[in-house]
N, CA, C and O atoms as a DFTB+ gen file, in Angstrom:
808 C
 N C O
     1  1    -100.389      34.602      82.854
     2  2    -100.033      33.378      82.111
     3  2    -101.230      32.850      81.306
     4  3    -101.085      32.434      80.157
     5  1    -102.412      32.875      81.934
     6  2    -103.643      32.464      81.269
     7  2    -103.950      33.389      80.085
     8  3    -104.450      32.946      79.051
     9  1    -103.644      34.666      80.253
    10  2    -103.869      35.654      79.177
    11  2    -103.014      35.325      77.950
    12  3    -103.470      35.465      76.816
    13  1    -101.776      34.890      78.182
    14  2    -100.866      34.531      77.084
    15  2    -101.411      33.329      76.318
    16  3    -101.361      33.309      75.088
    17  1    -101.925      32.337      77.021
    18  2    -102.491      31.145      76.379
    19  2    -103.696      31.534      75.521
    20  3    -103.858      31.056      74.398
    21  1    -104.546      32.421      76.082
    22  2    -105.726      32.855      75.309
    23  2    -105.315      33.598      74.046
    24  3    -105.920      33.431      72.987
    25  1    -104.274      34.421      74.172
    26  2    -103.800      35.172      73.009
    27  2    -103.277      34.227      71.926
    28  3    -103.503      34.470      70.741
    29  1    -102.595      33.174      72.306
    30  2    -102.089      32.196      71.346
    31  2    -103.235      31.488      70.630
    32  3    -103.186      31.244      69.424
    33  1    -104.271      31.165      71.412
    34  2    -105.445      30.511      70.823
    35  2    -106.120      31.446      69.827
    36  3    -106.490      31.031      68.729
    37  1    -106.280      32.721      70.218
    38  2    -106.903      33.702      69.324
    39  2    -106.093      33.885      68.038
    40  3    -106.661      34.033      66.956
    41  1    -104.771      33.875      68.165
    42  2    -103.915      34.025      66.993
    43  2    -104.084      32.849      66.030
    44  3    -104.132      33.035      64.815
    45  1    -104.174      31.650      66.580
    46  2    -104.373      30.469      65.738
    47  2    -105.715      30.525      65.016
    48  3    -105.815      30.186      63.837
    49  1    -106.751      30.961      65.748
    50  2    -108.081      31.074      65.137
    51  2    -108.053      32.098      64.017
    52  3    -108.589      31.851      62.937
    53  1    -107.428      33.255      64.264
    54  2    -107.331      34.299      63.250
    55  2    -106.539      33.819      62.040
    56  3    -106.875      34.145      60.902
    57  1    -105.481      33.039      62.290
    58  2    -104.662      32.513      61.202
    59  2    -105.489      31.586      60.302
    60  3    -105.431      31.689      59.077
    61  1    -106.257      30.680      60.919
    62  2    -107.081      29.762      60.134
    63  2    -108.197      30.491      59.382
    64  3    -108.528      30.136      58.251
    65  1    -108.777      31.519      60.026
    66  2    -109.799      32.318      59.350
    67  2    -109.216      33.037      58.139
    68  3    -109.867      33.151      57.101
    69  1    -107.982      33.521      58.281
    70  2    -107.316      34.204      57.179
    71  2    -107.058      33.249      56.018
    72  3    -107.246      33.609      54.856
    73  1    -106.628      32.031      56.340
    74  2    -106.384      31.019      55.303
    75  2    -107.677      30.703      54.555
    76  3    -107.684      30.603      53.328
    77  1    -108.762      30.549      55.296
    78  2    -110.058      30.260      54.677
    79  2    -110.492      31.410      53.786
    80  3    -110.998      31.193      52.685
    81  1    -110.293      32.642      54.263
    82  2    -110.673      33.829      53.493
    83  2    -109.877      33.923      52.199
    84  3    -110.441      34.194      51.139
    85  1    -108.579      33.702      52.281
    86  2    -107.729      33.779      51.096
    87  2    -108.068      32.697      50.093
    88  3    -108.081      32.940      48.886
    89  1    -108.342      31.509      50.589
    90  2    -108.675      30.418      49.668
    91  2    -110.011      30.661      48.993
    92  3    -110.188      30.326      47.821
    93  1    -110.962      31.248      49.729
    94  2    -112.254      31.545      49.104
    95  2    -112.126      32.654      48.084
    96  3    -112.829      32.646      47.074
    97  1    -111.231      33.620      48.329
    98  2    -111.011      34.691      47.359
    99  2    -110.373      34.159      46.090
   100  3    -110.735      34.567      44.987
   101  1    -109.429      33.254      46.247
   102  2    -108.749      32.708      45.072
   103  2    -109.686      31.892      44.209
   104  3    -109.439      31.720      43.016
   105  1    -110.790      31.375      44.812
   106  2    -111.758      30.608      44.044
   107  2    -112.510      31.473      43.042
   108  3    -113.091      30.957      42.088
   109  1    -112.501      32.801      43.257
   110  2    -113.215      33.704      42.362
   111  2    -112.373      34.151      41.185
   112  3    -112.851      34.893      40.327
   113  1    -111.130      33.712      41.134
   114  2    -110.237      34.145      40.075
   115  2    -110.415      33.269      38.842
   116  3    -110.496      32.045      38.942
   117  1    -110.475      33.914      37.670
   118  2    -110.577      33.173      36.411
   119  2    -109.239      32.513      36.116
   120  3    -108.207      33.184      36.102
   121  1    -109.245      31.226      35.883
   122  2    -108.010      30.500      35.619
   123  2    -108.179      29.583      34.416
   124  3    -109.288      29.156      34.092
   125  1    -107.045      29.285      33.753
   126  2    -106.993      28.271      32.695
   127  2    -107.888      28.588      31.496
   128  3    -108.336      27.676      30.801
   129  1    -108.149      29.863      31.253
   130  2    -108.915      30.261      30.077
   131  2    -108.164      31.377      29.367
   132  3    -107.609      32.275      30.001
   133  1    -108.156      31.308      28.049
   134  2    -107.569      32.382      27.272
   135  2    -108.421      33.632      27.411
   136  3    -109.625      33.547      27.657
   137  1    -107.793      34.802      27.254
   138  2    -108.518      36.053      27.420
   139  2    -109.652      36.195      26.417
   140  3    -110.701      36.752      26.742
   141  1    -109.453      35.699      25.202
   142  2    -110.469      35.865      24.163
   143  2    -111.382      34.643      24.025
   144  3    -112.094      34.506      23.030
   145  1    -111.359      33.761      25.021
   146  2    -112.183      32.560      24.935
   147  2    -113.641      32.906      25.212
   148  3    -113.959      33.560      26.205
   149  1    -114.506      32.467      24.337
   150  2    -115.931      32.736      24.433
   151  2    -116.672      31.408      24.500
   152  3    -116.666      30.630      23.546
   153  1    -117.310      31.160      25.640
   154  2    -118.028      29.912      25.850
   155  2    -119.498      30.114      25.472
   156  3    -120.170      31.000      26.001
   157  1    -119.981      29.288      24.559
   158  2    -121.385      29.315      24.167
   159  2    -122.086      28.121      24.806
   160  3    -121.697      26.977      24.572
   161  1    -123.122      28.377      25.615
   162  2    -123.866      27.316      26.276
   163  2    -125.225      27.180      25.592
   164  3    -126.006      28.130      25.537
   165  1    -125.489      25.990      25.078
   166  2    -126.745      25.773      24.372
   167  2    -127.058      24.281      24.351
   168  3    -126.155      23.448      24.280
   169  1    -128.325      23.960      24.412
   170  2    -128.721      22.552      24.343
   171  2    -128.453      22.000      22.947
   172  3    -128.253      22.753      21.995
   173  1    -128.453      20.694      22.844
   174  2    -128.221      20.061      21.546
   175  2    -129.284      20.482      20.539
   176  3    -128.982      20.737      19.374
   177  1    -130.545      20.553      21.005
   178  2    -131.645      20.922      20.119
   179  2    -131.484      22.363      19.620
   180  3    -131.643      22.639      18.431
   181  1    -131.165      23.276      20.546
   182  2    -131.000      24.680      20.161
   183  2    -129.771      24.876      19.283
   184  3    -129.775      25.710      18.378
   185  1    -128.729      24.112      19.549
   186  2    -127.479      24.250      18.784
   187  2    -127.680      23.903      17.312
   188  3    -127.097      24.537      16.431
   189  1    -128.506      22.895      17.053
   190  2    -128.740      22.482      15.669
   191  2    -129.281      23.633      14.823
   192  3    -128.964      23.748      13.640
   193  1    -130.099      24.480      15.441
   194  2    -130.707      25.591      14.719
   195  2    -129.901      26.882      14.819
   196  3    -129.851      27.661      13.867
   197  1    -129.270      27.107      15.973
   198  2    -128.664      28.422      16.228
   199  2    -127.182      28.520      15.910
   200  3    -126.671      29.624      15.722
   201  1    -126.465      27.379      15.844
   202  2    -125.003      27.456      15.718
   203  2    -124.527      28.204      14.474
   204  3    -123.598      29.003      14.594
   205  1    -125.106      27.995      13.279
   206  2    -124.623      28.777      12.125
   207  2    -124.810      30.278      12.321
   208  3    -123.943      31.071      11.952
   209  1    -125.946      30.664      12.901
   210  2    -126.229      32.085      13.138
   211  2    -125.252      32.682      14.138
   212  3    -124.746      33.784      13.927
   213  1    -124.983      31.970      15.218
   214  2    -124.085      32.478      16.260
   215  2    -122.648      32.567      15.750
   216  3    -121.965      33.565      15.983
   217  1    -122.196      31.539      15.062
   218  2    -120.834      31.576      14.512
   219  2    -120.666      32.735      13.535
   220  3    -119.668      33.454      13.587
   221  1    -121.631      32.917      12.651
   222  2    -121.545      34.021      11.689
   223  2    -121.528      35.371      12.402
   224  3    -120.818      36.290      11.994
   225  1    -122.306      35.478      13.453
   226  2    -122.389      36.743      14.194
   227  2    -121.043      37.108      14.820
   228  3    -120.568      38.232      14.655
   229  1    -120.436      36.178      15.529
   230  2    -119.183      36.492      16.226
   231  2    -117.982      36.504      15.276
   232  3    -116.972      37.138      15.580
   233  1    -118.072      35.825      14.150
   234  2    -116.964      35.861      13.196
   235  2    -116.923      37.153      12.391
   236  3    -115.947      37.406      11.684
   237  1    -117.961      37.971      12.486
   238  2    -117.937      39.281      11.827
   239  2    -116.794      40.139      12.354
   240  3    -116.273      40.997      11.641
   241  1    -116.410      39.904      13.601
   242  2    -115.325      40.675      14.217
   243  2    -113.995      40.422      13.515
   244  3    -113.098      41.263      13.573
   245  1    -113.856      39.277      12.855
   246  2    -112.593      38.941      12.189
   247  2    -112.233      39.942      11.095
   248  3    -111.061      40.079      10.745
   249  1    -113.216      40.631      10.560
   250  2    -112.979      41.526       9.435
   251  2    -112.069      42.695       9.799
   252  3    -111.493      43.331       8.917
   253  1    -111.937      42.978      11.087
   254  2    -111.123      44.106      11.506
   255  2    -109.647      43.741      11.656
   256  3    -108.825      44.611      11.943
   257  1    -109.307      42.493      11.470
   258  2    -107.928      42.045      11.662
   259  2    -107.145      42.124      10.356
   260  3    -107.727      42.027       9.276
   261  1    -105.835      42.299      10.449
   262  2    -105.009      42.368       9.230
   263  2    -105.098      41.116       8.367
   264  3    -105.097      41.205       7.139
   265  1    -105.174      39.961       8.997
   266  2    -105.337      38.706       8.258
   267  2    -106.546      37.977       8.817
   268  3    -107.012      38.274       9.917
   269  1    -107.041      37.034       8.059
   270  2    -108.239      36.301       8.488
   271  2    -107.886      35.327       9.609
   272  3    -107.239      34.305       9.381
   273  1    -108.309      35.651      10.786
   274  2    -108.128      34.774      11.937
   275  2    -109.259      35.028      12.917
   276  3    -109.921      36.064      12.862
   277  1    -109.473      34.085      13.805
   278  2    -110.577      34.215      14.743
   279  2    -110.255      35.231      15.830
   280  3    -109.262      35.096      16.545
   281  1    -111.094      36.237      15.946
   282  2    -110.933      37.231      17.019
   283  2    -111.325      36.613      18.355
   284  3    -110.693      36.863      19.381
   285  1    -112.387      35.796      18.325
   286  2    -112.828      35.092      19.531
   287  2    -112.519      33.606      19.378
   288  3    -112.678      33.030      18.302
   289  1    -112.081      33.010      20.461
   290  2    -111.870      31.564      20.488
   291  2    -113.145      30.933      21.043
   292  3    -113.336      30.866      22.257
   293  1    -114.012      30.473      20.149
   294  2    -115.345      30.003      20.536
   295  2    -115.320      28.524      20.903
   296  3    -114.816      27.684      20.157
   297  1    -115.878      28.232      22.075
   298  2    -116.051      26.854      22.524
   299  2    -117.533      26.636      22.804
   300  3    -118.129      27.339      23.620
   301  1    -118.113      25.672      22.132
   302  2    -119.549      25.395      22.268
   303  2    -119.735      24.225      23.216
   304  3    -119.161      23.156      23.006
   305  1    -120.543      24.421      24.272
   306  2    -120.734      23.355      25.257
   307  2    -122.220      23.129      25.505
   308  3    -123.056      23.978      25.194
   309  1    -122.524      21.976      26.067
   310  2    -123.889      21.626      26.447
   311  2    -124.151      22.078      27.891
   312  3    -123.204      22.250      28.658
   313  1    -125.414      22.269      28.270
   314  2    -125.736      22.681      29.641
   315  2    -125.176      21.742      30.706
   316  3    -124.782      22.189      31.783
   317  1    -125.140      20.436      30.408
   318  2    -124.638      19.474      31.400
   319  2    -123.138      19.612      31.651
   320  3    -122.630      19.091      32.643
   321  1    -122.423      20.308      30.762
   322  2    -120.981      20.516      30.934
   323  2    -120.647      21.888      31.532
   324  3    -119.475      22.241      31.666
   325  1    -121.665      22.646      31.883
   326  2    -121.460      24.031      32.298
   327  2    -120.543      24.157      33.517
   328  3    -119.739      25.086      33.587
   329  1    -120.652      23.240      34.471
   330  2    -119.844      23.341      35.696
   331  2    -118.344      23.315      35.411
   332  3    -117.562      23.857      36.191
   333  1    -117.934      22.699      34.313
   334  2    -116.508      22.659      33.957
   335  2    -116.025      24.008      33.437
   336  3    -114.824      24.278      33.436
   337  1    -116.941      24.847      32.998
   338  2    -116.586      26.143      32.412
   339  2    -117.176      27.306      33.206
   340  3    -117.281      28.423      32.699
   341  1    -117.558      27.037      34.444
   342  2    -118.334      27.990      35.217
   343  2    -117.567      29.281      35.516
   344  3    -118.180      30.313      35.788
   345  1    -116.227      29.230      35.466
   346  2    -115.423      30.427      35.749
   347  2    -114.731      30.980      34.515
   348  3    -113.728      31.686      34.614
   349  1    -115.274      30.653      33.364
   350  2    -114.741      31.241      32.131
   351  2    -115.028      32.742      32.120
   352  3    -116.030      33.174      32.691
   353  1    -114.177      33.541      31.488
   354  2    -114.353      34.992      31.518
   355  2    -115.583      35.485      30.774
   356  3    -116.238      36.429      31.217
   357  1    -115.908      34.850      29.633
   358  2    -117.049      35.300      28.824
   359  2    -117.912      34.099      28.458
   360  3    -117.461      33.166      27.794
   361  1    -119.169      34.145      28.908
   362  2    -120.090      33.036      28.670
   363  2    -121.365      33.583      28.027
   364  3    -121.932      34.572      28.494
   365  1    -121.803      32.935      26.963
   366  2    -123.030      33.335      26.285
   367  2    -124.004      32.161      26.288
   368  3    -123.693      31.088      25.769
   369  1    -125.179      32.366      26.871
   370  2    -126.235      31.357      26.860
   371  2    -127.192      31.640      25.702
   372  3    -127.657      32.767      25.529
   373  1    -127.478      30.614      24.923
   374  2    -128.459      30.717      23.844
   375  2    -129.660      29.856      24.227
   376  3    -129.517      28.663      24.497
   377  1    -130.836      30.465      24.249
   378  2    -132.033      29.720      24.630
   379  2    -133.157      30.012      23.641
   380  3    -133.690      31.121      23.592
   381  1    -133.509      28.988      22.849
   382  2    -134.621      29.089      21.912
   383  2    -135.839      28.390      22.517
   384  3    -135.727      27.267      23.009
   385  1    -136.985      29.038      22.483
   386  2    -138.198      28.417      23.012
   387  2    -138.711      27.321      22.084
   388  3    -139.420      26.408      22.506
   389  1    -138.343      27.429      20.832
   390  2    -138.701      26.408      19.852
   391  2    -137.450      26.017      19.075
   392  3    -136.937      26.855      18.334
   393  1    -136.923      24.796      19.197
   394  2    -137.536      23.612      19.802
   395  2    -137.440      23.609      21.328
   396  3    -136.593      24.284      21.914
   397  1    -138.306      22.854      21.942
   398  2    -138.381      22.755      23.383
   399  2    -137.355      21.757      23.910
   400  3    -137.212      20.658      23.373
   401  1    -136.638      22.152      24.972
   402  2    -135.712      21.214      25.627
   403  2    -135.698      21.541      27.111
   404  3    -135.595      22.705      27.495
   405  1    -135.802      20.514      27.941
   406  2    -135.945      20.728      29.382
   407  2    -134.663      21.201      30.043
   408  3    -134.678      22.177      30.792
   409  1    -133.549      20.522      29.777
   410  2    -132.298      20.815      30.487
   411  2    -131.792      22.226      30.185
   412  3    -131.430      22.962      31.103
   413  1    -131.764      22.603      28.915
   414  2    -131.297      23.935      28.547
   415  2    -132.179      25.026      29.100
   416  3    -131.688      26.041      29.593
   417  1    -133.491      24.821      29.019
   418  2    -134.435      25.821      29.538
   419  2    -134.298      25.981      31.048
   420  3    -134.338      27.100      31.560
   421  1    -134.136      24.874      31.758
   422  2    -134.028      24.930      33.222
   423  2    -132.765      25.670      33.651
   424  3    -132.806      26.490      34.568
   425  1    -131.640      25.384      32.989
   426  2    -130.388      26.059      33.348
   427  2    -130.478      27.554      33.043
   428  3    -130.048      28.386      33.842
   429  1    -131.033      27.882      31.892
   430  2    -131.172      29.299      31.522
   431  2    -132.061      30.028      32.529
   432  3    -131.729      31.130      32.965
   433  1    -133.173      29.425      32.894
   434  2    -134.091      30.058      33.841
   435  2    -133.472      30.193      35.228
   436  3    -133.783      31.129      35.965
   437  1    -132.598      29.258      35.578
   438  2    -131.938      29.344      36.891
   439  2    -130.895      30.462      36.904
   440  3    -130.813      31.227      37.865
   441  1    -130.095      30.557      35.830
   442  2    -129.053      31.585      35.777
   443  2    -129.675      32.975      35.680
   444  3    -129.226      33.910      36.344
   445  1    -130.702      33.106      34.856
   446  2    -131.311      34.422      34.608
   447  2    -132.695      34.529      35.253
   448  3    -133.640      35.039      34.652
   449  1    -132.788      34.043      36.474
   450  2    -134.085      34.026      37.162
   451  2    -134.595      35.428      37.508
   452  3    -135.794      35.613      37.719
   453  1    -133.701      36.411      37.567
   454  2    -134.108      37.779      37.909
   455  2    -134.310      38.664      36.679
   456  3    -134.434      39.882      36.809
   457  1    -134.345      38.067      35.497
   458  2    -134.518      38.865      34.291
   459  2    -135.932      39.434      34.211
   460  3    -136.877      38.906      34.796
   461  1    -136.037      40.521      33.471
   462  2    -137.351      41.112      33.267
   463  2    -138.151      40.269      32.272
   464  3    -137.589      39.569      31.429
   465  1    -139.452      40.354      32.391
   466  2    -140.315      39.604      31.478
   467  2    -140.107      40.084      30.041
   468  3    -139.982      41.280      29.781
   469  1    -140.073      39.128      29.123
   470  2    -139.932      39.408      27.691
   471  2    -138.589      40.025      27.309
   472  3    -138.444      40.537      26.199
   473  1    -137.611      39.987      28.205
   474  2    -136.280      40.504      27.853
   475  2    -135.576      39.495      26.951
   476  3    -135.597      38.293      27.218
   477  1    -134.965      39.981      25.901
   478  2    -134.299      39.124      24.921
   479  2    -132.815      38.958      25.216
   480  3    -132.230      37.921      24.904
   481  1    -132.200      39.980      25.817
   482  2    -130.770      39.938      26.123
   483  2    -130.575      40.360      27.573
   484  3    -131.125      41.369      28.014
   485  1    -129.786      39.578      28.312
   486  2    -129.528      39.868      29.725
   487  2    -128.038      39.742      30.018
   488  3    -127.350      38.898      29.445
   489  1    -127.551      40.593      30.920
   490  2    -126.141      40.605      31.290
   491  2    -126.001      40.389      32.796
   492  3    -126.746      40.956      33.595
   493  1    -125.033      39.559      33.159
   494  2    -124.693      39.353      34.568
   495  2    -123.185      39.520      34.703
   496  3    -122.417      38.930      33.943
   497  1    -122.766      40.326      35.674
   498  2    -121.341      40.592      35.890
   499  2    -120.848      39.878      37.146
   500  3    -121.531      39.855      38.171
   501  1    -119.647      39.294      37.051
   502  2    -118.928      38.748      38.216
   503  2    -119.795      37.775      39.033
   504  3    -119.838      37.850      40.261
   505  1    -120.465      36.884      38.348
   506  2    -121.387      35.958      39.024
   507  2    -120.647      34.805      39.683
   508  3    -120.827      34.549      40.873
   509  1    -119.820      34.113      38.921
   510  2    -119.062      32.978      39.442
   511  2    -117.586      33.303      39.632
   512  3    -116.881      32.566      40.322
   513  1    -117.106      34.383      39.037
   514  2    -115.694      34.765      39.126
   515  2    -115.569      36.261      38.900
   516  3    -116.454      36.893      38.323
   517  1    -114.452      36.821      39.366
   518  2    -114.186      38.236      39.129
   519  2    -113.921      38.474      37.650
   520  3    -113.357      37.625      36.959
   521  1    -114.335      39.636      37.180
   522  2    -114.151      40.024      35.775
   523  2    -114.767      38.998      34.820
   524  3    -114.159      38.606      33.824
   525  1    -115.967      38.585      35.146
   526  2    -116.683      37.625      34.311
   527  2    -117.960      38.269      33.780
   528  3    -118.656      38.981      34.505
   529  1    -118.257      38.017      32.525
   530  2    -119.505      38.473      31.907
   531  2    -120.295      37.267      31.432
   532  3    -119.783      36.431      30.689
   533  1    -121.541      37.184      31.864
   534  2    -122.450      36.146      31.396
   535  2    -123.581      36.839      30.640
   536  3    -124.243      37.732      31.169
   537  1    -123.790      36.417      29.404
   538  2    -124.810      37.016      28.554
   539  2    -125.854      35.966      28.221
   540  3    -125.515      34.851      27.823
   541  1    -127.113      36.316      28.381
   542  2    -128.199      35.432      28.013
   543  2    -128.958      35.989      26.818
   544  3    -129.411      37.133      26.844
   545  1    -129.095      35.191      25.782
   546  2    -129.846      35.587      24.581
   547  2    -131.002      34.609      24.416
   548  3    -130.796      33.410      24.232
   549  1    -132.213      35.135      24.485
   550  2    -133.404      34.294      24.449
   551  2    -134.305      34.736      23.305
   552  3    -134.518      35.930      23.096
   553  1    -134.828      33.769      22.570
   554  2    -135.718      34.097      21.457
   555  2    -136.674      32.939      21.205
   556  3    -136.462      31.821      21.673
   557  1    -137.724      33.233      20.458
   558  2    -138.722      32.206      20.181
   559  2    -138.161      31.126      19.267
   560  3    -138.411      29.938      19.475
   561  1    -137.404      31.536      18.255
   562  2    -136.840      30.598      17.290
   563  2    -135.636      31.251      16.626
   564  3    -135.246      32.360      16.993
   565  1    -135.050      30.572      15.658
   566  2    -133.836      31.073      15.026
   567  2    -134.106      32.335      14.196
   568  3    -133.203      33.151      14.017
   569  1    -135.323      32.506      13.692
   570  2    -135.660      33.717      12.936
   571  2    -135.613      34.936      13.860
   572  3    -135.042      35.971      13.518
   573  1    -136.221      34.789      15.027
   574  2    -136.173      35.897      15.989
   575  2    -134.755      36.096      16.513
   576  3    -134.355      37.224      16.802
   577  1    -133.991      35.009      16.638
   578  2    -132.607      35.118      17.091
   579  2    -131.810      36.033      16.159
   580  3    -131.036      36.868      16.626
   581  1    -131.994      35.883      14.861
   582  2    -131.322      36.768      13.904
   583  2    -131.678      38.227      14.158
   584  3    -130.806      39.095      14.112
   585  1    -132.942      38.500      14.423
   586  2    -133.381      39.868      14.681
   587  2    -132.795      40.417      15.976
   588  3    -132.406      41.583      16.043
   589  1    -132.731      39.566      17.010
   590  2    -132.170      39.986      18.297
   591  2    -130.693      40.327      18.146
   592  3    -130.233      41.350      18.653
   593  1    -129.957      39.481      17.457
   594  2    -128.531      39.730      17.248
   595  2    -128.300      41.010      16.449
   596  3    -127.372      41.768      16.731
   597  1    -129.138      41.243      15.464
   598  2    -129.026      42.462      14.656
   599  2    -129.309      43.701      15.503
   600  3    -128.584      44.692      15.411
   601  1    -130.346      43.654      16.320
   602  2    -130.749      44.814      17.118
   603  2    -129.789      45.108      18.264
   604  3    -129.622      46.262      18.662
   605  1    -129.160      44.064      18.793
   606  2    -128.284      44.231      19.960
   607  2    -126.803      44.055      19.605
   608  3    -125.965      43.916      20.495
   609  1    -126.490      44.061      18.337
   610  2    -125.129      43.749      17.899
   611  2    -124.075      44.591      18.608
   612  3    -123.135      44.043      19.183
   613  1    -124.217      45.909      18.574
   614  2    -123.201      46.799      19.153
   615  2    -123.046      46.573      20.645
   616  3    -121.930      46.566      21.165
   617  1    -124.164      46.389      21.337
   618  2    -124.116      46.185      22.793
   619  2    -123.435      44.872      23.131
   620  3    -122.602      44.819      24.036
   621  1    -123.781      43.809      22.410
   622  2    -123.203      42.494      22.686
   623  2    -121.699      42.474      22.432
   624  3    -120.930      42.018      23.278
   625  1    -121.279      42.965      21.270
   626  2    -119.861      42.962      20.928
   627  2    -119.075      43.853      21.886
   628  3    -117.979      43.493      22.317
   629  1    -119.637      45.016      22.220
   630  2    -118.944      45.938      23.131
   631  2    -118.754      45.310      24.505
   632  3    -117.701      45.478      25.120
   633  1    -119.762      44.588      24.994
   634  2    -119.670      43.972      26.318
   635  2    -118.619      42.869      26.347
   636  3    -117.827      42.786      27.285
   637  1    -118.612      42.025      25.322
   638  2    -117.617      40.949      25.262
   639  2    -116.210      41.528      25.132
   640  3    -115.287      41.072      25.806
   641  1    -116.043      42.533      24.268
   642  2    -114.724      43.140      24.065
   643  2    -114.235      43.848      25.319
   644  3    -113.054      43.782      25.658
   645  1    -115.141      44.520      26.001
   646  2    -114.768      45.204      27.248
   647  2    -114.243      44.209      28.268
   648  3    -113.255      44.471      28.953
   649  1    -114.898      43.083      28.365
   650  2    -114.479      42.042      29.303
   651  2    -113.121      41.462      28.918
   652  3    -112.267      41.252      29.779
   653  1    -112.921      41.205      27.625
   654  2    -111.649      40.660      27.143
   655  2    -110.510      41.640      27.400
   656  3    -109.452      41.249      27.893
   657  1    -110.723      42.913      27.068
   658  2    -109.686      43.924      27.251
   659  2    -109.315      44.095      28.722
   660  3    -108.142      44.256      29.060
   661  1    -110.325      44.060      29.595
   662  2    -110.049      44.195      31.023
   663  2    -109.252      43.008      31.546
   664  3    -108.355      43.164      32.374
   665  1    -109.589      41.821      31.053
   666  2    -108.867      40.622      31.485
   667  2    -107.415      40.665      31.026
   668  3    -106.519      40.273      31.773
   669  1    -107.173      41.137      29.807
   670  2    -105.808      41.270      29.299
   671  2    -105.017      42.255      30.149
   672  3    -103.865      41.997      30.497
   673  1    -105.635      43.380      30.483
   674  2    -104.958      44.379      31.323
   675  2    -104.636      43.814      32.701
   676  3    -103.528      43.985      33.209
   677  1    -105.614      43.139      33.301
   678  2    -105.404      42.566      34.639
   679  2    -104.257      41.570      34.629
   680  3    -103.440      41.551      35.550
   681  1    -104.192      40.747      33.595
   682  2    -103.136      39.738      33.539
   683  2    -101.771      40.372      33.244
   684  3    -100.744      39.874      33.708
   685  1    -101.757      41.453      32.485
   686  2    -100.477      42.112      32.205
   687  2     -99.935      42.794      33.443
   688  3     -98.721      42.847      33.638
   689  1    -100.820      43.322      34.289
   690  2    -100.370      43.964      35.524
   691  2     -99.782      42.963      36.506
   692  3     -98.989      43.327      37.375
   693  1    -100.174      41.697      36.364
   694  2     -99.631      40.667      37.248
   695  2     -98.180      40.348      36.928
   696  3     -97.458      39.828      37.779
   697  1     -97.741      40.658      35.700
   698  2     -96.363      40.365      35.306
   699  2     -95.414      41.413      35.889
   700  3     -95.773      42.589      35.947
   701  1     -94.218      41.021      36.321
   702  2     -93.271      41.993      36.872
   703  2     -92.670      42.872      35.779
   704  3     -92.666      42.512      34.602
   705  1     -92.170      44.016      36.188
   706  2     -91.515      44.924      35.239
   707  2     -90.163      44.366      34.811
   708  3     -89.457      43.744      35.604
   709  1     -89.815      44.592      33.562
   710  2     -88.506      44.208      33.057
   711  2     -87.571      45.408      33.242
   712  3     -87.455      46.261      32.362
   713  1     -86.916      45.458      34.385
   714  2     -86.075      46.600      34.744
   715  2     -84.880      46.750      33.815
   716  3     -84.440      47.870      33.553
   717  1     -84.351      45.648      33.315
   718  2     -83.162      45.695      32.468
   719  2     -83.424      46.453      31.167
   720  3     -82.661      47.344      30.791
   721  1     -84.518      46.087      30.480
   722  2     -84.842      46.768      29.226
   723  2     -85.243      48.215      29.483
   724  3     -84.858      49.109      28.731
   725  1     -86.017      48.449      30.545
   726  2     -86.439      49.816      30.882
   727  2     -85.235      50.709      31.137
   728  3     -85.216      51.864      30.710
   729  1     -84.228      50.182      31.830
   730  2     -83.018      50.969      32.122
   731  2     -82.227      51.278      30.861
   732  3     -81.701      52.382      30.717
   733  1     -82.135      50.314      29.941
   734  2     -81.409      50.538      28.689
   735  2     -82.066      51.639      27.861
   736  3     -81.377      52.486      27.294
   737  1     -83.372      51.629      27.792
   738  2     -84.093      52.660      27.032
   739  2     -83.913      54.023      27.676
   740  3     -83.733      55.025      26.984
   741  1     -83.961      54.061      29.000
   742  2     -83.793      55.336      29.701
   743  2     -82.389      55.898      29.499
   744  3     -82.228      57.100      29.291
   745  1     -81.373      55.038      29.560
   746  2     -79.987      55.488      29.396
   747  2     -79.708      55.945      27.966
   748  3     -78.968      56.906      27.751
   749  1     -80.302      55.255      26.987
   750  2     -80.006      55.564      25.587
   751  2     -80.835      56.725      25.042
   752  3     -80.328      57.561      24.295
   753  1     -82.123      56.770      25.424
   754  2     -83.023      57.763      24.827
   755  2     -83.518      58.814      25.828
   756  3     -84.142      59.802      25.441
   757  1     -83.233      58.593      27.112
   758  2     -83.634      59.567      28.122
   759  2     -85.119      59.560      28.438
   760  3     -85.637      60.528      28.995
   761  1     -85.805      58.488      28.092
   762  2     -87.234      58.406      28.418
   763  2     -87.468      57.200      29.323
   764  3     -86.762      56.194      29.261
   765  1     -88.477      57.343      30.156
   766  2     -88.774      56.279      31.111
   767  2     -90.031      55.539      30.661
   768  3     -91.101      56.135      30.545
   769  1     -89.897      54.253      30.413
   770  2     -91.031      53.425      30.007
   771  2     -91.126      52.224      30.931
   772  3     -90.144      51.805      31.545
   773  1     -92.331      51.683      31.012
   774  2     -92.565      50.510      31.842
   775  2     -92.845      49.330      30.920
   776  3     -93.848      49.312      30.206
   777  1     -91.954      48.349      30.942
   778  2     -92.070      47.181      30.078
   779  2     -92.245      45.952      30.949
   780  3     -91.457      45.684      31.855
   781  1     -93.303      45.215      30.646
   782  2     -93.580      44.015      31.408
   783  2     -92.765      42.837      30.877
   784  3     -92.488      42.743      29.682
   785  1     -92.393      41.954      31.777
   786  2     -91.720      40.725      31.367
   787  2     -92.752      39.759      30.816
   788  3     -93.907      39.761      31.242
   789  1     -92.336      38.941      29.875
   790  2     -93.234      37.909      29.355
   791  2     -93.295      36.773      30.356
   792  3     -92.491      36.703      31.286
   793  1     -94.269      35.873      30.156
   794  2     -94.405      34.735      31.064
   795  2     -93.163      33.844      31.007
   796  3     -92.806      33.199      31.993
   797  1     -92.509      33.814      29.839
   798  2     -91.320      32.978      29.719
   799  2     -90.161      33.542      30.539
   800  3     -89.281      32.797      30.970
   801  1     -90.163      34.867      30.753
   802  2     -89.082      35.498      31.512
   803  2     -89.241      35.312      33.010
   804  3     -88.263      35.374      33.756
   805  1     -90.495      35.078      33.459
   806  2     -90.742      35.002      34.902
   807  2     -90.527      33.603      35.413
   808  3     -90.690      33.350      36.607
């Protein structure tokens, strides 16, 4: 009889541990952000100098689209607002040594504390959430920033695009299959395809 009571207690403990584990796992999931959303973190001082350069750099991707539209949905935030966007899928930190600013420099140094000396571009994967890319771009001033973006252009764009594409795939796999349309295609054309339902259908 005592053994049965102990087993019930153990089951309750295991149940609560499981709930805690699941809730902590769900905290790592990216939520409430568009797949192509790109968060730029920069101090007010750095933004005044770097924003035209950064916008021009990421808007170059628009040229590959059939019509002129933004490939990336860019949101520019200050370091003090970072906690609200901490689980965004793609985050880019811009840090200019000139002009000097305490808050932006401190946040950048904290996030990229393990970077190599004199490194201009740094990547961190899955830091605050699964399938998250954090990129740090550091330069002496806006002139050097232009050179860094030019030298690392392919790597930077490829990393952001890889993250966006993976997020789109992950979210599409979460949608259930549309069995009705799949069956109609199979009956009419004799081929088997897998068609996902849209969010409106679920």
